[in-house]
N, C-alpha and C positions, 0 to 999 in steps of 0.2 A: 609108529612109524609113521611120521607126517604126510601129507598130500596134500597139495596143493595145485587147485587150478586157476591160473588163471587166464583169463577171456576179454581180450581185445578186440576191437571192431577193424576189420582190413582194409585200412587206407596206411596210405605212407606216412612219414614224418619229416621225409624229405621229398625236395619238390623232386618226381618224376616217378617216386617210388610210389608202390601198389600193397606193399605188406611190412610190417614188421622186419626187419632186415636180422639175419642169421647172426649177427653182433648182438643187437639190441635183445633177442630172445637168450641169448649167451649169458648177458649181464644180466636179467632178469633171475635166470634161472642161478648162479650164484648170490645174487644179492637176498634174493630170497632164501637159500640155503644156509647163508652165513647170517641172517638176523634168526633163522629159528635155532640156530647153534646159541648166537650170542645171547636171546633172551630166555629160551627155554631150554636148552645144554643139550640138543636132539644133535645126534653126531649125523655127521655129512654124507654119509654112507645110506643115513636108513631115510633121507628125504628126498620124496618124488615130487619133482614140478611137472605140471602139463601146462602149454598154453594153446587154447583156442581162438582161431582168429574166424570172427565172424562175419559176415558180412554186412556192410553200413545198411543197408534196408533193413537187415534182420534186428536190428538192435533200438528199441524204444527208450527214450525220457520224456517224461512226462502227455505220456500218452498219446505220444508222437513216433512215426520213424525218424531216427537221427537226422537224416535229411533235410524233413520238413520241420524238426525241431530247431535247428542252427539257424535255417532261413528265417524264422518266426524268431530268434532271438536276435538276430542281425537287425531281422528290420525295427526289431524293439529298440537296439541301443541307438538305430540312427532316428527312432522317431523321439529320443531324448536327452538329443543334442541340441 
């Protein structure tokens, strides 16, 4: 019985959104479930998918909280132009 845990940052991908939409979550759940069936033959009714949304400041990349990391990447990108 597959168990898949998807972790995403809590931020919207559309203007004004502050989290992943229910439609996006449903698409992730269906997509992962279908993929496990297609690749491993796992039955749809045996697959569990959990989506955790993590506050942006609780997610880190490169030793920095994501907001600081993105700021650094943006600054580095501007310097290379």
